[in-house]
TORFIKOL-335357 format. One record per atom (N, C-alpha, C): residue number from 1; residue in one letter; atom name; x, y, z. Coordinates in steps of 0.1 Angstrom, whole numbers. Atoms other than C-alpha are relative to their C-alpha. Example, Ala and Ser with C-alpha at 12.3 -4.5 7.8 and 13.67 -1.06 7.14 Angstrom:
REC    k  r   a     px     py     pz
REC    1  A   N      9    -12      0
REC    1  A  CA    123    -45     78
REC    1  A   C      9     12      0
REC    2  S   N     -9    -11      0
REC    2  S  CA    137    -11     71
REC    2  S   C     -8     11      8
This chain:
REC    k  r   a     px     py     pz
REC    1  M   N      0     -3    -11
REC    1  M  CA   -545   -219    -68
REC    1  M   C      5     17      0
REC    2  R   N      6    -18      8
REC    2  R  CA   -557   -174    -72
REC    2  R   C      0      6      8
REC    3  M   N     -8    -13     -1
REC    3  M  CA   -536   -145    -62
REC    3  M   C    -12     12      4
REC    4  E   N     12    -19     -2
REC    4  E  CA   -558   -115    -46
REC    4  E   C     16     14      0
REC    5  A   N    -10    -13     -1
REC    5  A  CA   -535    -82    -52
REC    5  A   C      1      4     14
REC    6  M   N     -5     -8    -13
REC    6  M  CA   -522    -69    -16
REC    6  M   C     -3     15      1
REC    7  K   N      9    -14     -1
REC    7  K  CA   -545    -40     -3
REC    7  K   C      9      6      8
REC    8  L   N     -8    -10      0
REC    8  L  CA   -524    -13     -1
REC    8  L   C     -6     12     14
REC    9  R   N      3    -10    -12
REC    9  R  CA   -531     10     37
REC    9  R   C      6     13    -10
REC   10  P   N      0    -12     11
REC   10  P  CA   -531     50     21
REC   10  P   C     11      7     14
REC   11  I   N    -11    -10     -7
REC   11  I  CA   -500     72     29
REC   11  I   C     -9     10      9
REC   12  R   N      2    -13    -11
REC   12  R  CA   -508     95     57
REC   12  R   C     12      9      1
REC   13  N   N     -4    -10     -3
REC   13  N  CA   -493    123     64
REC   13  N   C      0     13      8
REC   14  V   N      6     -5     -8
REC   14  V  CA   -491    147     94
REC   14  V   C      8      7      5
REC   15  H   N    -11    -17     -5
REC   15  H  CA   -473    183    106
REC   15  H   C    -13      8      5
REC   16  V   N      8     -3    -11
REC   16  V  CA   -493    196    134
REC   16  V   C     10     16      8
REC   17  R   N     -9     -1     -7
REC   17  R  CA   -480    232    148
REC   17  R   C    -13     14      8
REC   18  R   N      8    -11     -9
REC   18  R  CA   -497    255    176
REC   18  R   C      0     16     -3
REC   19  L   N     -5    -14      7
REC   19  L  CA   -500    290    163
REC   19  L   C     -1      8     12
REC   20  A   N      8    -11    -15
REC   20  A  CA   -501    322    188
REC   20  A   C    -12      9     -6
REC   21  A   N      3    -11      6
REC   21  A  CA   -530    337    170
REC   21  A   C    -17     -8      1
REC   22  P   N      2     11      0
REC   22  P  CA   -563    329    172
REC   22  P   C     -7     -5    -16
REC   23  I   N     -2      5     16
REC   23  I  CA   -580    308    142
REC   23  I   C    -10     19    -10
REC   24  E   N      5    -17      9
REC   24  E  CA   -602    347    129
REC   24  E   C     10      5     -7
REC   25  R   N    -13     -8      6
REC   25  R  CA   -565    357    125
REC   25  R   C      6     -8    -14
REC   26  V   N     -3      9      3
REC   26  V  CA   -555    326    110
REC   26  V   C     -6      0    -12
REC   27  V   N      8      2     12
REC   27  V  CA   -584    318     84
REC   27  V   C      8     11    -14
REC   28  P   N     -6    -11     12
REC   28  P  CA   -572    349     59
REC   28  P   C     13     -6     -5
REC   29  W   N     -9      4      1
REC   29  W  CA   -538    340     58
REC   29  W   C     -6    -17    -10
REC   30  I   N     10     13      6
REC   30  I  CA   -552    303     49
REC   30  I   C     -7      3    -13
REC   31  E   N      7      0      5
REC   31  E  CA   -574    316     27
REC   31  E   C      6     11    -16
REC   32  S   N    -12     -6     10
REC   32  S  CA   -546    336      7
REC   32  S   C     10     -7     -3
REC   33  C   N     -8     12      0
REC   33  C  CA   -522    306      3
REC   33  C   C     -2     -8    -19
REC   34  W   N      3      1     11
REC   34  W  CA   -518    296    -31
REC   34  W   C     -2      9    -10
REC   35  T   N      8    -10     10
REC   35  T  CA   -527    329    -50
REC   35  T   C     11      7     -5
REC   36  G   N    -11    -11      8
REC   36  G  CA   -492    343    -58
REC   36  G   C      5     17      5
REC   37  G   N      4    -13      0
REC   37  G  CA   -501    372    -43
REC   37  G   C      7     -1     11
REC   38  D   N     -5     -3    -13
REC   38  D  CA   -484    391    -13
REC   38  D   C     -2     -7     11
REC   39  R   N      5      6    -13
REC   39  R  CA   -501    375     14
REC   39  R   C      0    -14      2
REC   40  D   N     -4     14      2
REC   40  D  CA   -493    340      3
REC   40  D   C      9     -7      8
REC   41  C   N     -2      3     -8
REC   41  C  CA   -479    321     30
REC   41  C   C      8    -16     -5
REC   42  F   N     -1     18      6
REC   42  F  CA   -469    287      7
REC   42  F   C     14      6     -2
REC   43  P   N    -16     -5      5
REC   43  P  CA   -430    287      3
REC   43  P   C     -1      2    -15
REC   44  R   N     -1      3     15
REC   44  R  CA   -433    299    -33
REC   44  R   C      4     12     -5
REC   45  D   N    -11    -16      5
REC   45  D  CA   -400    321    -39
REC   45  D   C      5    -15      0
REC   46  V   N     -6     18      6
REC   46  V  CA   -388    277    -40
REC   46  V   C     -7     -4     -6
REC   47  I   N     10      5      7
REC   47  I  CA   -418    260    -53
REC   47  I   C     -8      6     -4
REC   48  P   N      9    -15      9
REC   48  P  CA   -436    284    -77
REC   48  P   C    -16     -9      6
REC   49  N   N     16      8     -5
REC   49  N  CA   -476    275    -65
REC   49  N   C     -8      5    -11
REC   50  W   N     13     -1      6
REC   50  W  CA   -509    284    -83
REC   50  W   C    -15      2      4
REC   51  R   N      9      3     -5
REC   51  R  CA   -543    292    -82
REC   51  R   C    -11      2     -8
REC   52  K   N      8      2     10
REC   52  K  CA   -573    289   -112
REC   52  K   C    -13      4      3
REC   53  N   N     20      0      2
REC   53  N  CA   -611    297   -112
REC   53  N   C     -5      5    -16
REC   54  P   N     11      4     15
REC   54  P  CA   -638    290   -142
REC   54  P   C      3     18     -5
REC   55  H   N     -4    -16     11
REC   55  H  CA   -634    324   -164
REC   55  H   C    -10      9      6
REC   56  G   N     13     -8     -3
REC   56  G  CA   -657    353   -154
REC   56  G   C      3      0     19
REC   57  A   N      1      2    -14
REC   57  A  CA   -650    340   -114
REC   57  A   C     13      7     11
REC   58  D   N    -14     -4     -5
REC   58  D  CA   -629    358    -90
REC   58  D   C     11     -7      0
REC   59  P   N     -8      7     -3
REC   59  P  CA   -596    350    -90
REC   59  P   C      7    -12     10
REC   60  L   N     -9      2    -12
REC   60  L  CA   -584    348    -57
REC   60  L   C    -17     -9      5
REC   61  A   N     14      5     -4
REC   61  A  CA   -625    324    -48
REC   61  A   C      6     -7      4
REC   62  L   N      4     14     -2
REC   62  L  CA   -628    299    -34
REC   62  L   C    -11     -5      0
REC   63  I   N      9      0      9
REC   63  I  CA   -650    282    -48
REC   63  I   C     -3    -18     -1
REC   64  P   N     -5     20     -5
REC   64  P  CA   -654    238    -37
REC   64  P   C     -6     -1    -14
REC   65  G   N     -3      6     17
REC   65  G  CA   -653    222    -73
REC   65  G   C      6      3    -14
REC   66  E   N     -3     -5     14
REC   66  E  CA   -643    240    -93
REC   66  E   C     18      6      0
REC   67  T   N    -11     -8     -6
REC   67  T  CA   -608    263    -74
REC   67  T   C      9     -8     -6
REC   68  L   N    -12      4     -5
REC   68  L  CA   -578    248    -86
REC   68  L   C     14      5      7
REC   69  V   N    -10     -3    -11
REC   69  V  CA   -549    250    -69
REC   69  V   C     15     -9     -4
REC   70  G   N     -7     13      1
REC   70  G  CA   -515    232    -76
REC   70  G   C     15     13     10
REC   71  H   N    -10     -4     -3
REC   71  H  CA   -480    239    -69
REC   71  H   C     14    -12     -3
REC   72  G   N     -8     12     13
REC   72  G  CA   -447    220    -91
REC   72  G   C     -8     -4     -6
REC   73  P   N     10      9     12
REC   73  P  CA   -465    193   -113
REC   73  P   C    -12     -6      6
REC   74  F   N     15      6    -11
REC   74  F  CA   -494    188    -84
REC   74  F   C    -13      7     -7
REC   75  R   N     11     -3     -1
REC   75  R  CA   -528    196    -88
REC   75  R   C    -15     -3      8
REC   76  F   N     11      1     -9
REC   76  F  CA   -561    198    -69
REC   76  F   C    -10     12      2
REC   77  R   N      9     -5     -8
REC   77  R  CA   -591    207    -62
REC   77  R   C     -8      1      9
REC   78  L   N      8      3    -12
REC   78  L  CA   -611    221    -37
REC   78  L   C     -9     -3      5
REC   79  R   N     16      2      5
REC   79  R  CA   -638    204    -26
REC   79  R   C     -4      9     10
REC   80  V   N      6     -8    -15
REC   80  V  CA   -644    223     13
REC   80  V   C     15      9      7
REC   81  W   N     -9     -6     -6
REC   81  W  CA   -633    253     29
REC   81  W   C    -14      6      7
REC   82  D   N      9     -5     -4
REC   82  D  CA   -653    266     56
REC   82  D   C      5      4     11
REC   83  G   N     -5     -9     -4
REC   83  G  CA   -629    287     77
REC   83  G   C      5    -11     16
REC   84  R   N     -2      9     -8
REC   84  R  CA   -621    259     98
REC   84  R   C      6    -16     -6
REC   85  V   N      1     11     16
REC   85  V  CA   -617    228     68
REC   85  V   C      6      4    -10
REC   86  W   N     -4     -2     13
REC   86  W  CA   -597    232     41
REC   86  W   C      3    -14     -4
REC   87  R   N     -1     11      9
REC   87  R  CA   -603    202     16
REC   87  R   C      7     -2    -13
REC   88  V   N     -3     -3     19
REC   88  V  CA   -583    198    -18
REC   88  V   C      1    -15     -1
REC   89  D   N     -7     10      5
REC   89  D  CA   -583    166    -38
REC   89  D   C     11     -5    -15
REC   90  V   N    -17      4      8
REC   90  V  CA   -549    151    -58
REC   90  V   C    -11      1    -14
REC   91  V   N      2     -5     15
REC   91  V  CA   -561    164    -96
REC   91  V   C     10    -13     -6
REC   92  G   N      0      2     10
REC   92  G  CA   -549    135   -119
REC   92  G   C     20     -2      5
REC   93  G   N    -14      6     -3
REC   93  G  CA   -505    120   -115
REC   93  G   C      2    -15      3
REC   94  G   N      3     14     -2
REC   94  G  CA   -515     87   -107
REC   94  G   C      0     -4     15
REC   95  L   N      9      1    -14
REC   95  L  CA   -526     92    -67
REC   95  L   C     -9      0      0
REC   96  V   N     18     -8     -4
REC   96  V  CA   -560    100    -54
REC   96  V   C      3      0     16
REC   97  G   N      0     -4    -10
REC   97  G  CA   -561    115    -25
REC   97  G   C     -8     15     -1
REC   98  W   N      4    -17     -3
REC   98  W  CA   -564    149     -6
REC   98  W   C      9      1      5
REC   99  H   N    -11     -6    -14
REC   99  H  CA   -546    169     19
REC   99  H   C     -5     13      3
REC  100  G   N      6    -10     -8
REC  100  G  CA   -556    202     38
REC  100  G   C      5      4     11
REC  101  F   N     -2    -11    -12
REC  101  F  CA   -560    222     71
REC  101  F   C    -14     -5      6
REC  102  D   N      9     -3    -11
REC  102  D  CA   -579    218    103
REC  102  D   C     11      8      7
REC  103  L   N     -5     -7     -8
REC  103  L  CA   -578    245    120
REC  103  L   C     -6     -2     12
REC  104  E   N      2      2    -11
REC  104  E  CA   -587    241    162
REC  104  E   C      4      9      8
REC  105  P   N     -2    -11    -10
REC  105  P  CA   -589    268    191
REC  105  P   C      7     -8      9
REC  106  D   N     -6      3    -15
REC  106  D  CA   -565    259    216
REC  106  D   C      7     12      7
REC  107  G   N     -5    -11    -11
REC  107  G  CA   -561    286    244
REC  107  G   C     -6     11     -6
REC  108  D   N     11    -14      0
REC  108  D  CA   -561    319    234
REC  108  D   C      6      1    -15
REC  109  G   N      2      2     16
REC  109  G  CA   -546    306    199
REC  109  G   C     -8    -11     -5
REC  110  C   N      8      7     10
REC  110  C  CA   -548    279    170
REC  110  C   C      9     -7     -3
REC  111  R   N     -3     13     11
REC  111  R  CA   -540    245    159
REC  111  R   C     -4     -6     -9
REC  112  V   N      3      6     20
REC  112  V  CA   -534    241    123
REC  112  V   C      6    -14      2
REC  113  T   N      2     13     -5
REC  113  T  CA   -533    203    116
REC  113  T   C     -1     -2    -18
REC  114  H   N      1      2     17
REC  114  H  CA   -521    197     78
REC  114  H   C      4    -17      0
REC  115  T   N      0     18      1
REC  115  T  CA   -529    160     69
REC  115  T   C     -3     -5    -16
REC  116  L   N      6      1     15
REC  116  L  CA   -523    148     35
REC  116  L   C     -5    -22      4
REC  117  E   N     -3      9      3
REC  117  E  CA   -532    111     24
REC  117  E   C     -5     -2    -13
REC  118  L   N      2      2     15
REC  118  L  CA   -529     95     -7
REC  118  L   C      0    -20     -1
REC  119  E   N      5     16      7
REC  119  E  CA   -537     57    -26
REC  119  E   C      6      3    -10
REC  120  G   N     -6      0     15
REC  120  G  CA   -515     47    -54
REC  120  G   C      5    -18     -5
REC  121  T   N     -9     14      4
REC  121  T  CA   -501     19    -75
REC  121  T   C     18      3     10
REC  122  I   N     -9      2     -3
REC  122  I  CA   -469      9    -62
REC  122  I   C     11      6     -2
REC  123  S   N     -5    -15      7
REC  123  S  CA   -452     32    -89
REC  123  S   C      4     10      5
REC  124  A   N      7    -14     -6
REC  124  A  CA   -469     60    -76
REC  124  A   C      4     -4     15
REC  125  R   N      4    -11    -16
REC  125  R  CA   -465     59    -37
REC  125  R   C     19     -2     -6
REC  126  L   N    -14     -1      2
REC  126  L  CA   -423     47    -49
REC  126  L   C      8     16     -4
REC  127  S   N     -3    -10     10
REC  127  S  CA   -421     82    -67
REC  127  S   C     -7      8     15
REC  128  W   N      0     -5    -15
REC  128  W  CA   -440     96    -35
REC  128  W   C      9      2      9
REC  129  M   N    -13     -3    -11
REC  129  M  CA   -415     85    -10
REC  129  M   C     15      6     -8
REC  130  T   N     -5    -13      7
REC  130  T  CA   -397    109    -33
REC  130  T   C      0     14      6
REC  131  L   N      7     -9      0
REC  131  L  CA   -410    134    -30
REC  131  L   C     -3      8     15
REC  132  V   N      5     -4    -18
REC  132  V  CA   -419    132     14
REC  132  V   C     14      8      3
REC  133  P   N     -9    -14     -8
REC  133  P  CA   -386    156     19
REC  133  P   C     -1      9     -3
REC  134  I   N     11     -5      5
REC  134  I  CA   -404    180     -2
REC  134  I   C     -5      2      9
REC  135  H   N     10     -3      5
REC  135  H  CA   -431    182      6
REC  135  H   C     -1      4     19
REC  136  D   N     -1     -7    -20
REC  136  D  CA   -418    178     51
REC  136  D   C      3     17     -4
REC  137  W   N     -7    -14     -2
REC  137  W  CA   -398    207     46
REC  137  W   C    -15     12    -10
REC  138  A   N     11     -7      6
REC  138  A  CA   -427    225     25
REC  138  A   C     -9      2      9
REC  139  V   N      6      1     -7
REC  139  V  CA   -448    219     48
REC  139  V   C      2      9     17
REC  140  E   N     -3    -10    -14
REC  140  E  CA   -433    232     81
REC  140  E   C      6     16     -2
REC  141  A   N      0    -18      2
REC  141  A  CA   -418    264     59
REC  141  A   C    -13     10     -1
REC  142  M   N     16     -9      1
REC  142  M  CA   -457    273     53
REC  142  M   C     -3      1     15
REC  143  F   N      2      0    -14
REC  143  F  CA   -459    269     92
REC  143  F   C     12     12      8
REC  144  D   N     -9     -4     -7
REC  144  D  CA   -433    290     98
REC  144  D   C     -1     13     -6
REC  145  R   N      1    -12      4
REC  145  R  CA   -445    318     73
REC  145  R   C    -11      3      3
REC  146  L   N     12     -1     -3
REC  146  L  CA   -474    317     86
REC  146  L   C      1      8     10
REC  147  E   N     -7     -8     -7
REC  147  E  CA   -461    328    119
REC  147  E   C      6     13     -1
REC  148  H   N     -9    -11     -1
REC  148  H  CA   -440    352    105
REC  148  H   C    -13      9      0
REC  149  A   N     17     -9      9
REC  149  A  CA   -478    370     88
REC  149  A   C      1     -2     12
REC  150  L   N     11     -9    -10
REC  150  L  CA   -492    368    121
REC  150  L   C      6      8     14
REC  151  R   N     -8      2     -7
REC  151  R  CA   -468    376    141
REC  151  R   C      1     19     -7
REC  152  T   N     -8    -12      5
REC  152  T  CA   -452    408    117
REC  152  T   C    -14     15     -9
REC  153  G   N      7     -5      7
REC  153  G  CA   -484    416     95
REC  153  G   C      1     -1    -15
REC  154  V   N     -5     -1     13
REC  154  V  CA   -472    408     61
REC  154  V   C     11    -15      0
REC  155  A   N     -3     11      1
REC  155  A  CA   -465    370     44
REC  155  A   C     20      2     -2
REC  156  P   N    -15     -7      1
REC  156  P  CA   -420    371     45
REC  156  P   C      0      1    -19
REC  157  R   N     -1     -1      6
REC  157  R  CA   -408    375     14
REC  157  R   C      7    -14     -5
REC  158  R   N    -12     12      0
REC  158  R  CA   -379    345     14
REC  158  R   C     -6     -7     11
REC  159  T   N      3      0     -4
REC  159  T  CA   -386    316     29
REC  159  T   C     14     -3      8
REC  160  E   N    -16      5     -6
REC  160  E  CA   -355    308     58
REC  160  E   C      1     -7      3
REC  161  R   N     -5      6     -3
REC  161  R  CA   -361    281     71
REC  161  R   C      7    -13    -13
REC  162  P   N     -7      8      4
REC  162  P  CA   -334    257     56
REC  162  P   C     -1    -12     -7
REC  163  M   N      4     12      5
REC  163  M  CA   -337    227     31
REC  163  M   C     11     -6      4
REC  164  P   N     -7      5      5
REC  164  P  CA   -326    201     40
REC  164  P   C      6    -10    -13
REC  165  R   N     -7      8     16
REC  165  R  CA   -300    179     18
REC  165  R   C     -8    -12     -5
REC  166  M   N      5      6     10
REC  166  M  CA   -323    154     12
REC  166  M   C    -12      2     -9
REC  167  A   N     11     -2      4
REC  167  A  CA   -351    176      3
REC  167  A   C      5     11    -10
REC  168  A   N     -9    -11     19
REC  168  A  CA   -326    201    -24
REC  168  A   C      3    -14     -5
REC  169  L   N      0     12     10
REC  169  L  CA   -319    166    -35
REC  169  L   C    -10     -1    -13
REC  170  S   N      8      2     12
REC  170  S  CA   -348    154    -46
REC  170  S   C    -14      9     -4
REC  171  L   N      6     -1      8
REC  171  L  CA   -364    180    -52
REC  171  L   C      9     12    -15
REC  172  G   N     -8      1      8
REC  172  G  CA   -333    185    -76
REC  172  G   C     -1     -9    -12
REC  173  L   N      4     17      5
REC  173  L  CA   -339    150    -91
REC  173  L   C    -12      9     -7
REC  174  A   N      4      3      6
REC  174  A  CA   -372    158    -95
REC  174  A   C     -2     12    -11
REC  175  R   N     -2    -13      8
REC  175  R  CA   -369    194   -117
REC  175  R   C      8     -4    -14
REC  176  V   N     -3     12     12
REC  176  V  CA   -345    173   -138
REC  176  V   C     -6     -6    -14
REC  177  A   N     14     11      9
REC  177  A  CA   -376    146   -149
REC  177  A   C      0     10     -6
REC  178  R   N      9     -5      2
REC  178  R  CA   -395    170   -154
REC  178  R   C      4     10    -10
REC  179  S   N    -10    -11      5
REC  179  S  CA   -372    193   -175
REC  179  S   C      3     -9    -13
REC  180  R   N     -4      8     13
REC  180  R  CA   -365    162   -200
REC  180  R   C    -11     -7     -4
REC  181  R   N     10      4      6
REC  181  R  CA   -396    152   -203
REC  181  R   C     -5      1    -17
REC  182  P   N     -2     -6     11
REC  182  P  CA   -403    146   -242
REC  182  P   C    -13     15     -3
REC  183  V   N     13    -10      1
REC  183  V  CA   -428    176   -253
REC  183  V   C     -8     -3    -20
REC  184  A   N     11      4     13
REC  184  A  CA   -457    166   -278
REC  184  A   C      1     13    -10
REC  185  R   N     -3     -9     18
REC  185  R  CA   -448    181   -314
REC  185  R   C    -11     -5     -8
REC  186  P   N      5      0      7
REC  186  P  CA   -473    185   -335
REC  186  P   C      3    -13    -17
REC  187  S   N      4      9      9
REC  187  S  CA   -482    157   -363
REC  187  S   C      4      4    -16
REC  188  T   N     -1     -8     19
REC  188  T  CA   -465    159   -400
REC  188  T   C     -5     -8    -11
REC  189  S   N      6      5     12
REC  189  S  CA   -481    132   -415
REC  189  S   C    -16     11     -5
REC  190  V   N     17     -4      7
REC  190  V  CA   -508    141   -440
REC  190  V   C     -8     -9     -2
REC  191  G   N      6      6      3
REC  191  G  CA   -535    130   -444
REC  191  G   C    -10    -10    -10
């Protein structure tokens, strides 16, 4: 009898928020995410983030296929940003997939949809399940920060959204696990 591998459905996580501003006002704030700058609406005061471009390129540029962004241990490569669709692909980590934003007009405002779609091994999926509360909190906190920025013209210094206990526990455990990873040591053997 032949056993076939079970085909697992992709993990899909979606968050939607209607913002009381037209797309044209939202775009610059989305473009500033993952810069670590004053206009960055990612909850970077809680979860450090970054953006990297090739040497010689503007560090704030969004270059499809080149720009890397990340937060915590996660890395993503920009696939597309056309002012309406932002897609980044997961780089490494045992999961394959993407996450991004879709901006759509909604009356005098705009609807922002954040979607994450992943595939991976069962162990990678189990790891992801421990991170879902952190991810959900981070996306909703980012939406809150976007609303504040659109209302006041500045991104908040502190993230006001309280972190649910499960998210705080997951974040704490992830930080402990990361700090306990072995550090690669140079070889001491002589050839």
